[in-house]
C-alpha positions in Angstrom: 0.0 0.0 0.0 1.4 3.4 -1.0 1.8 6.4 1.3 -0.9 8.3 -0.6 -3.3 5.4 0.0 -2.5 5.3 3.7 -3.0 9.0 4.0 -6.3 8.7 2.2 -7.6 5.9 4.5 -6.6 7.9 7.5 -8.6 11.0 6.5 -11.8 11.7 8.5 -15.1 10.9 6.8 -16.3 13.5 4.3 -19.9 14.3 5.4 -20.6 16.5 2.4 -19.5 13.8 -0.1 -21.5 11.2 1.7 -24.6 13.4 1.6 -24.1 14.1 -2.1 -23.7 10.3 -2.9 -26.8 9.5 -0.8 -28.8 12.2 -2.5 -27.7 11.1 -6.0 -28.6 7.5 -5.2 -32.1 8.5 -3.9 -32.7 10.7 -7.0 -31.6 7.8 -9.3 -33.8 5.3 -7.5 -36.9 7.3 -6.7 -37.9 9.6 -9.6 -41.3 10.5 -8.2 -43.6 10.1 -5.2 -45.1 7.0 -6.8 -41.7 5.3 -6.7 -41.8 5.7 -2.9 -44.9 3.6 -2.7 -44.3 1.0 -5.4 -40.5 1.1 -5.8 -37.7 -0.2 -3.6 -38.2 -0.2 0.2 -36.2 2.6 1.9 -36.2 0.7 5.3 -34.7 -2.3 3.6 -32.1 -0.1 2.0 -31.2 1.4 5.4 -31.0 -2.0 7.1 -28.6 -3.2 4.4 -26.5 -0.1 4.9 -26.4 -0.6 8.7 -25.3 -4.2 8.2 -22.5 -3.1 5.9 -21.5 -0.5 8.5 -21.4 -3.2 11.3 -19.3 -5.5 9.1 -16.9 -2.7 8.4 -16.6 -1.9 12.2 -15.9 -5.6 12.9 -13.3 -5.7 10.3 -11.7 -2.6 11.7 -11.5 -4.0 15.2 -10.0 -7.3 13.8 -7.5 -5.3 11.7 -6.5 -3.2 14.7 -6.0 -6.4 16.8 -3.8 -7.9 14.1 -1.8 -4.6 13.8 -1.2 -4.4 17.6 -0.1 -8.1 17.6 2.2 -7.5 14.7 3.7 -4.4 16.4 4.2 -6.3 19.7 5.9 -9.3 18.0 8.1 -7.1 15.8 9.2 -5.1 18.8 10.1 -8.2 20.7 12.1 -9.5 17.7 13.9 -6.2 17.2 14.8 -6.0 20.9 16.0 -9.6 21.0 18.1 -9.1 17.8 19.6 -5.9 19.2 20.5 -7.7 22.5 22.2 -10.5 20.6 24.2 -8.0 18.6 25.2 -6.3 21.8 26.4 -9.5 23.4 28.3 -10.4 20.3 30.0 -7.0 20.2 31.1 -7.3 23.8 32.2 -10.9 23.3 34.2 -9.9 20.2 36.3 -7.5 22.3 36.6 -9.9 25.2 37.7 -12.9 23.0 40.1 -10.9 20.8 41.3 -8.7 23.7 41.6 -5.9 21.3 39.4 -2.9 20.2 37.5 -4.7 17.4 34.3 -2.9 16.6 32.8 -4.6 13.5 30.0 -6.2 15.6 29.3 -2.9 17.3 29.0 -1.2 13.9 26.5 -3.9 12.9 24.5 -3.0 16.0 24.7 0.7 15.1 23.6 0.0 11.6 20.7 -2.1 12.8 19.5 0.6 15.3 19.8 3.2 12.6 17.7 1.1 10.2 15.1 0.6 12.9 15.0 4.4 13.7 14.6 5.2 10.0 11.7 2.7 9.7 10.0 4.0 12.9 10.3 7.6 11.6 8.6 6.6 8.4 5.8 4.9 10.3 5.3 8.0 12.5 5.4 10.3 9.4 2.8 8.2 7.5 0.5 6.9 10.2 0.9 9.5 12.9 1.4 6.8 15.4 2.7 7.6 18.9 6.3 7.0 19.7 6.9 3.2 19.9 9.7 3.8 22.5 11.8 1.2 20.7 14.3 3.7 19.3 15.0 5.1 22.7 15.5 1.6 24.2 17.8 0.6 21.3 19.9 3.8 21.7 20.3 2.8 25.3 21.5 -0.6 24.2 24.0 1.0 21.9 25.4 3.1 24.8 25.5 0.2 27.3 27.3 -1.9 24.7 29.9 0.7 24.3 30.4 1.0 28.0 30.7 -2.8 28.4 33.3 -2.9 25.5 35.2 -0.2 27.3 34.9 -2.0 30.6 36.4 -5.2 29.1 39.5 -3.3 27.9 39.6 -1.3 31.2 39.7 -4.6 33.1 42.5 -5.8 30.9 44.5 -2.6 31.5 44.1 -2.8 35.2 45.2 -6.4 35.3 48.3 -5.4 33.4 48.8 -2.4 35.7 48.8 -4.7 38.8 51.9 -6.3 37.5 53.6 -2.9 37.7 52.5 -2.7 41.4 49.9 0.0 40.5 48.5 2.1 42.3 51.7 2.2 44.2 54.6 4.2 42.9 55.8 2.5 39.7 59.5 1.7 39.0 59.1 1.0 35.3 62.8 0.2 34.7 62.9 -2.9 36.9 59.6 -4.2 35.6 59.9 -7.3 33.5 59.8 -6.6 29.7 56.8 -8.8 29.1 54.8 -7.1 31.7 55.7 -3.7 30.2 54.7 -4.9 26.7 51.4 -6.2 28.1 50.7 -2.9 29.9 51.6 -0.8 26.9 49.5 -2.9 24.6 46.4 -2.7 26.9 46.9 1.1 27.3 47.1 1.6 23.5 44.0 -0.6 23.0 41.9 1.7 25.1 43.3 4.7 23.3 42.5 3.1 20.0 39.0 2.2 21.2 38.4 5.9 22.1 39.8 7.0 18.7 37.5 4.6 16.9 34.6 5.8 19.0 35.2 9.3 17.9 35.0 8.1 14.3 32.0 5.9 14.4 30.1 7.8 17.2 30.2 11.2 15.6 27.5 12.6 17.8 29.5 11.8 20.9 32.4 14.0 21.9 34.5 11.4 23.8 37.4 13.9 24.4 35.4 15.9 26.9 34.9 12.9 29.2 38.6 12.3 29.5 41.0 9.7 28.2 39.7 6.2 28.7 43.1 4.8 29.6 43.9 7.4 32.3 40.4 7.1 33.7 41.0 3.4 34.1 44.2 4.0 36.0 42.4 6.4 38.4 39.9 3.8 39.5 42.2 1.9 41.9 43.3 5.2 43.5 39.7 6.2 43.9 39.0 2.9 45.6 41.9 3.4 48.0 40.6 6.9 48.8 37.2 5.5 49.6 38.8 2.8 51.8 40.7 5.4 53.9 38.2 8.3 54.0 34.7 6.9 53.4 34.6 3.9 55.6 35.1 3.1 59.2 38.9 3.5 59.2 40.5 5.9 61.7 41.7 8.0 58.8 38.1 8.9 58.0 37.8 12.0 60.2 35.7 15.0 59.1 37.5 17.2 61.6 40.7 16.6 59.6 39.9 17.9 56.1 43.6 18.5 55.5 44.1 14.7 55.4 41.9 14.5 52.4 43.7 17.3 50.6 47.2 15.9 51.5 46.3 12.4 50.3 45.2 13.8 46.9 48.3 16.0 46.6 50.5 13.1 47.5 48.9 10.8 44.9 49.3 13.4 42.2 52.9 14.1 43.1 53.9 10.4 43.5 52.7 9.4 40.1 53.9 12.5 38.3 57.2 11.0 37.0 55.4 7.9 35.7 52.9 10.1 33.9 55.4 12.5 32.4 57.7 9.9 31.2 56.0 6.5 30.4 52.4 7.6 29.8 53.4 10.8 28.0 55.6 8.7 25.6 52.6 6.4 25.0 50.4 9.4 24.1 53.1 10.8 21.8 52.4 8.2 19.1 48.7 8.9 19.1 46.3 11.8 18.2 46.3 12.6 21.9 49.9 13.8 21.8 48.9 17.4 22.8 47.4 16.2 26.1 49.6 16.6 29.2 49.4 13.2 30.8 50.1 14.4 34.4 47.5 17.2 34.2 44.9 14.9 32.7 45.6 12.3 35.4 45.1 15.0 38.2 41.9 16.2 36.5 40.4 12.7 36.3 41.5 12.0 39.9 39.6 15.1 41.2 36.6 14.3 39.0 36.4 10.8 40.5 36.1 12.0 44.1 32.7 13.3 44.8 32.4 13.9 48.5 28.8 14.9 48.8 27.4 11.8 47.0 29.7 9.5 48.8 28.7 10.7 52.2 25.0 10.5 51.3 25.5 6.9 50.1 27.1 6.1 53.4 23.9 7.1 55.2 24.8 10.6 56.4 21.9 13.0 56.8 20.9 15.8 59.1 18.4 14.0 61.5 20.2 13.3 64.7 22.5 16.3 64.5 22.4 19.7 66.1 21.2 21.2 62.8 17.9 19.3 63.0 15.2 19.9 65.6 13.6 17.1 67.5 10.3 17.5 65.5 12.0 17.8 62.1 12.6 14.2 61.1 12.6 14.9 57.3 15.6 17.2 57.3 17.9 16.5 54.3 21.5 17.3 53.8 22.1 19.1 50.5 25.9 18.8 50.5 28.8 21.1 50.9 27.6 23.1 47.9 24.6 24.2 49.8 26.9 25.9 52.4 27.5 28.5 49.7 24.3 28.5 47.7 22.1 28.1 50.7 22.9 31.8 51.7 20.2 33.7 49.8 22.3 36.8 49.1 25.2 34.7 47.8 22.8 32.7 45.6 21.1 35.8 44.3 24.5 37.4 43.4 25.5 34.2 41.5 22.1 34.1 39.7 22.4 37.8 38.7 26.0 37.2 37.4 24.8 34.2 35.4 21.8 36.2 34.0 24.1 39.0 32.8 26.6 36.6 31.3 23.8 34.7 29.5 22.2 37.9 28.2 25.5 39.2 27.0 26.0 36.0 25.1 22.5 36.3 23.7 23.1 39.9 22.5 26.3 38.8 20.8 24.4 36.0 19.0 21.7 38.2 17.6 24.1 41.0 16.7 26.4 38.8 14.7 26.7 39.5 11.0 25.6 35.9 10.1 22.9 35.7 12.8 20.0 35.4 10.2 21.8 33.3 7.6 20.7 29.7 7.2 23.1 27.4 9.0 25.4 25.2 6.9 23.7 21.9 6.2 26.9 19.8 6.6 27.6 21.3 10.0 24.1 20.6 11.5 23.1 17.3 10.0 25.5 15.1 11.9 25.2 16.8 15.3 21.7 18.2 15.7 18.8 15.6 15.8 16.3 18.3 15.0 18.0 18.9 11.7 18.3 15.2 10.8 14.9 14.1 12.0 12.7 17.0 11.1 14.4 18.1 7.9 14.7 21.6 9.4 17.6 23.9 8.6 17.7 26.7 11.2 19.3 30.1 11.1 22.7 30.5 12.9 21.0 32.6 15.6 18.4 29.9 16.3 21.0 27.2 16.5 23.2 29.3 18.8 20.3 30.3 21.1 19.4 26.7 21.4 23.0 25.9 22.4 23.0 28.8 24.9 19.7 27.6 26.6 21.1 24.1 26.9 24.3 25.5 28.4 22.2 27.3 31.0 20.4 24.1 31.7 23.8 22.4 32.3 24.7 25.2 34.7 21.8 24.9 37.1 20.7 21.2 36.7 23.1 20.1 39.5 21.6 22.5 42.0 20.4 20.4 45.0 17.1 22.3 45.8 14.1 22.7 43.5 13.5 26.4 44.6 17.0 27.2 43.4 16.3 25.5 40.1 13.0 27.3 39.7 14.7 30.6 40.4 17.3 29.9 37.8 14.7 28.9 35.3 12.6 32.0 35.8 15.4 34.6 36.0 18.0 33.3 33.6 16.6 30.7 31.1 13.1 31.9 30.3 14.1 35.5 29.5 16.4 34.2 26.8 13.5 32.4 25.1 11.2 35.4 25.6 13.8 37.8 24.1 14.3 35.7 21.0 10.6 35.4 20.6 10.3 39.2 20.8 13.1 39.6 18.3 11.5 37.4 15.7 8.1 39.0 16.4 9.5 42.5 16.0 11.2 41.4 12.8 7.9 40.4 11.4 6.4 43.7 12.6 9.3 45.5 10.8 8.6 43.5 7.6 5.0 44.6 7.6 6.0 48.2 8.3 8.5 48.2 5.5 6.0 46.7 3.1 3.4 49.3 4.0 3.0 52.9 2.8 5.1 54.3 5.6 8.3 52.6 4.2 10.4 53.4 7.2 13.4 51.5 8.5 13.1 49.7 11.8 16.2 48.6 13.8 16.3 44.9 14.5 14.6 43.7 11.4 15.7 40.4 9.8 18.7 41.5 7.8 17.4 45.1 7.6 20.9 46.5 7.5 21.6 44.8 4.2 19.5 47.4 2.2 21.5 49.6 0.0 20.7 53.1 -1.2 17.5 53.3 0.9 15.7 50.7 -1.3 13.4 49.4 1.5 11.0 47.9 -1.0 13.6 45.4 -2.2 13.8 44.1 1.4 10.2 43.0 1.4 9.4 42.2 -2.2 10.3 39.4 -4.6 12.3 36.3 -3.7 14.4 38.2 -1.2 11.4 39.2 0.8 10.1 35.7 0.9 13.5 34.4 2.0 13.5 36.9 4.9 10.1 35.5 6.0 11.5 32.0 5.6 14.3 32.8 8.1 11.7 33.9 10.7 9.7 30.8 10.0 12.6 28.3 10.5 14.0 30.2 13.5 10.7 30.0 15.4 10.0 26.5 14.3 13.4 25.3 15.4 13.2 26.7 18.9 9.6 25.5 19.3 10.8 21.9 18.3 13.7 22.2 20.7 11.4 23.2 23.6 9.1 20.3 22.8 12.1 18.0 23.2 13.3 19.7 26.4 9.9 19.5 27.9 10.0 15.7 27.7 13.5 15.5 29.3 13.5 13.9 32.7 15.1 16.9 34.4 12.3 19.3 33.3 9.6 16.7 33.9 10.7 16.4 37.5 11.1 20.1 38.0 7.6 20.7 36.6 6.1 18.0 38.8 7.8 19.5 41.8 6.4 23.0 40.9 2.9 21.5 40.8 3.3 19.8 44.2 4.8 22.7 46.2 2.5 25.7 46.9 5.3 28.3 47.0 6.8 27.2 43.7 3.3 27.0 42.2 2.7 30.6 43.2 5.9 31.7 41.6 5.0 29.8 38.4 1.5 31.4 38.2 3.1 34.9 38.3 5.3 34.1 35.2 3.4 34.6 31.9 5.8 32.3 30.0 4.9 29.3 32.2 1.7 27.4 31.8 -0.7 27.4 34.7 0.3 24.5 37.0 -3.1 23.0 37.7 -1.7 20.3 39.9 -1.8 19.6 43.6 0.3 17.7 46.1 -1.1 14.4 44.9 -1.3 14.8 41.2 1.4 16.3 38.9 0.5 19.2 36.6 -0.5 18.4 33.0 1.6 19.3 30.0 5.3 20.3 30.0 7.1 23.3 31.5 7.7 24.9 28.1 4.1 24.4 26.8 3.1 28.0 27.0 6.3 29.2 25.2 5.8 26.5 22.6 2.3 27.9 21.9 3.7 31.4 21.5 6.4 30.2 19.1 3.9 28.1 17.2 1.8 31.3 16.8 4.9 33.0 15.3 5.3 30.1 12.9 1.7 30.5 11.8 2.1 34.2 11.4 5.3 33.8 9.3 3.5 31.2 7.2 0.6 33.6 6.6 2.9 36.4 5.6 4.8 34.1 3.2 1.5 33.2 1.5 0.5 36.8 1.4 3.8 37.9 0.0 4.0 35.3 -2.8 0.3 35.7 -3.8 0.4 39.5 -3.5 3.5 39.7 -5.7 2.1 37.4 -8.4 -1.3 39.1 -8.4 0.2 42.6 -8.6 2.5 41.6 -11.4 -0.4 40.0 -13.3 -2.6 43.1 -13.2 -1.4 44.5 -16.6 -1.8 41.0 -18.1 -5.3 40.5 -16.7 -6.4 43.9 -17.8 -5.3 43.1 -21.4 -7.6 40.1 -21.9 -8.5 40.9 -25.5 -7.6 39.0 -28.7 -4.2 39.7 -30.3 -4.6 41.4 -33.7 -2.8 38.6 -35.4 -4.7 35.8 -33.6 -6.5 34.7 -36.7 -3.4 34.0 -38.7 -1.2 32.4 -36.0 -1.3 28.7 -35.3 0.8 28.9 -32.1 -0.2 30.5 -28.8 1.8 33.5 -27.9 2.3 34.2 -24.1 2.1 37.9 -23.3 5.2 39.5 -21.9 3.2 40.7 -18.8 2.6 37.1 -17.9 6.3 36.0 -17.9 7.5 38.2 -14.9 5.1 36.7 -12.3 5.8 33.2 -13.5 9.5 33.8 -13.3 9.1 35.0 -9.8 7.1 32.0 -8.8 9.7 29.5 -10.0 12.7 30.5 -7.7 10.4 31.2 -4.7 9.3 27.6 -4.1 12.8 26.1 -4.2 14.0 28.6 -1.7 11.3 27.2 0.7 11.9 23.5 -0.3 15.6 23.6 0.8 14.8 25.3 4.2 11.4 23.9 5.3 10.4 20.4 6.4 8.6 18.4 3.8 5.2 18.8 5.5 5.6 22.6 5.8 6.5 22.9 2.1 3.4 20.9 1.2 1.2 23.1 3.3 2.7 26.4 2.0 2.5 25.3 -1.6 -1.1 24.1 -1.2 -2.2 27.5 0.3 -0.3 29.6 -2.3 -1.3 27.6 -5.3 -5.0 27.3 -4.2 -5.2 31.0 -3.7 -3.6 31.9 -7.0 -5.7 29.3 -8.9 -8.9 30.7 -7.4 -7.8 34.2 -8.3 -7.0 33.3 -11.9 -10.2 31.3 -12.2 -12.3 34.2 -11.0 -10.5 37.0 -12.9 -9.9 35.2 -16.2 -13.0 33.1 -16.5 -15.9 33.4 -14.0 -15.9 37.1 -13.5 -14.4 38.4 -16.7 -17.4 40.6 -17.5 -19.7 40.4 -20.4 -17.0 39.7 -23.0 -17.2 36.2 -24.4 -14.1 34.1 -24.8 -13.0 32.8 -28.2 -11.3 29.4 -28.7 -8.0 31.2 -29.3 -8.3 33.1 -26.1 -9.2 29.9 -24.3 -6.1 28.2 -25.7 -4.0 31.2 -24.4 -5.5 30.7 -20.9 -4.9 27.0 -21.1 -1.3 27.6 -22.0 -0.9 29.9 -19.0 -2.5 27.4 -16.7 -0.3 24.5 -17.9 2.8 26.8 -17.5 1.8 27.5 -13.9 1.5 23.7 -13.2 4.8 23.0 -15.0 6.6 25.8 -13.1 5.3 24.4 -9.8 6.2 20.8 -10.8 9.8 21.9 -11.6 10.1 23.9 -8.3 8.8 20.9 -6.3 11.3 18.6 -8.0 8.9 16.5 -10.1 6.1 15.8 -7.6 3.5 15.7 -10.3 0.4 14.9 -8.3 1.1 17.3 -5.5 2.0 20.1 -7.9 -1.1 19.7 -10.0 -3.8 19.2 -7.3 -4.5 22.9 -6.4 -4.7 23.9 -10.1 -7.2 21.3 -11.3 -10.2 23.6 -11.1 -8.4 26.3 -13.1 -7.1 23.7 -15.5 -10.6 22.3 -16.1 -12.0 25.8 -16.8 -9.1 26.5 -19.2 -9.6 23.3 -21.1 -13.4 23.9 -21.3 -12.6 27.3 -22.9 -9.9 26.0 -25.2 -11.9 23.1 -26.6 -13.0 23.1 -30.2 -16.7 23.7 -30.8 -17.2 20.0 -31.9 -15.5 18.7 -28.7 -17.4 21.0 -26.3 -20.8 20.4 -27.9 -21.1 17.1 -26.0 -20.2 18.7 -22.7 -22.6 21.6 -23.3 -25.4 19.2 -24.0 -24.6 17.0 -21.0 -24.1 20.0 -18.6 -27.3 21.8 -19.5 -29.3 18.7 -20.2 -31.0 16.2 -17.9 -28.1 13.8 -17.7 -27.6 12.3 -14.2 -24.6 13.7 -12.3 -22.7 10.4 -12.3 -22.9 10.2 -16.1 -22.2 13.9 -16.5 -18.9 13.4 -14.5 -17.9 10.6 -16.9 -18.5 12.8 -19.9 -16.4 15.6 -18.4 -13.6 13.2 -17.5 -13.6 11.7 -21.0 -13.5 15.2 -22.7 -11.2 17.3 -20.5 -9.5 14.7 -18.3 -10.4 16.4 -14.9 -13.6 17.1 -13.1 -12.9 19.4 -10.1 -15.6 22.1 -10.6 -19.3 21.6 -9.7 -21.9 21.3 -12.4 -23.1 24.8 -11.7 -19.6 26.2 -12.1 -19.1 24.3 -15.3 -22.3 25.9 -16.7 -20.9 29.3 -15.7 -17.6 28.6 -17.5 -19.3 27.3 -20.6 -21.5 30.4 -20.9 -18.2 32.4 -21.3 -17.6 30.7 -24.7 -18.6 32.5 -27.8 -20.3 29.4 -29.3 -22.4 28.7 -26.2 -26.0 29.9 -26.6 -27.3 28.5 -23.3 
């Protein structure tokens, strides 16, 4: 079954079409009141129809059951196959004791194929997320961690022969042990290098070198043994012991890092990394005091900081000793707000802020670009990255009131400001295209005008492209917020806001947050960015309306001289070929580059919607001006052929712009094409249509006559009669 057929079956029932068919059937069956008494029984006909409807409902239920069963079985087979590939990939590394990744690449390819298939299913059938892709992506990540863990264990076994984590005397170590250690160390480096190649969306360098992280693990275990257990060295009143231990470890292993490990790095792409500094960094990162103490069971109840009645006190960690002071926290939030706003101003003030981002740079790293076929502007991409950077800054905060404060003061103003900038840009576009013709600072690329030619900024292809930039910028941020809203961090934050009265009160005072209609027992509905998504979607709709208005207005204005000159050419009776007037060529030449500029920037569904709206409006305009309401002047066959040539040129122009999508390109023009073919038909050819249209022929047979003669039947019978009356040879 094709995509078009699936879309057709998923369409809601057409009541008007059903009524028309029922009326046509009744008219064909019962020609008079006598037929009601002596003809077919209406009740019997209704009962038959009801039985057919019940049969269709039963078939639908059975079909849905079969589909659900097939989805469940397919999901199980897909998951089972992915798990087998995962086990094979890990076993390949374990058995070969080397960084072989061919089986892991097979797993990646399988998951990619499943993701592609699921995206097609969702695009065609509008099915909810099957959650298979998210699970498989988790399998891919766990597989990589397990492969890394296998080689990490191998390296640690080799390091034990060097007496690690004690001070290493590499010179006196047996040569075979040195070779084993060096080989295991290089295998981990090679695995990381391979991971950077085959896992392009993962920046493995930021998480540290795998090999050095492996060497840090035994040191971290020794630290926990001495300072997080019941040993006498674990004394909170002696914090200098913690510090001294870390300093000693870093100093003791420095010669080994700067000589042996640095030489091993010198032959790899990580030669620029300082081995000792990387070792110290990973050592500090591995020692998280707050989490470790909490895991050991430490909390405030039973201490002098907790009252006898307060049994639910919770220790928020050492970080809360600083952030728990309101004036210090507010000072930090204010500093973060100014820094984020300065970055935002730099983003929107950049010379390339409103240029479409390079497709090659975005496709491999941004899932919104790859999954939704959306190419954003540079400013939209950078604002998204800035908002995510802010999220990373405050997501580790221990208390929900602190997170809520950061969200309201720092993060939401960025999204509100960008919304206002796009909205003001659309306002500026409308102002520049109006009679005032004045420049407005902050417009999309307004500074690019030369010589005061403000009309050039809002007219033609350039004007449409400016509106496209506003469209994709708003759509990109809206899609990003929809994805953020489903993130676990924001779901938990929004649920907590709904449960706590003080946080709910703060949220109700912020216009950019939805109304948290929750209580202590039930979480609020929707997501935390739902209100802002609605505002951005309104911007998208506004930009879309302006694009349609700009394109149709430009074409209609350019066609005015042509439509006002709808009279026969003086040499029409001696020419065999149809001559297109020069006034017609300019709007058609404008229409041709405008659609491709939208195709390369917009998602496929947005292009389809825009084209359908533009083409339908233009086709209706041409049909009314050239045919239905052309005045009392009758149309000759020659003029009809001219109109037909213009209509076919419009369709061909649209088909070329839409890259050969014939059916989609022609659909909005069918009524206009039908009217043009009726006017262009020779007298002998149209005689049959005239007789059938104005005669008593049933509608079903009339449709067949029209299809046989002109090949399309989009207009109603009354409209066809109105078109035929515009012909010179029609006397009806």
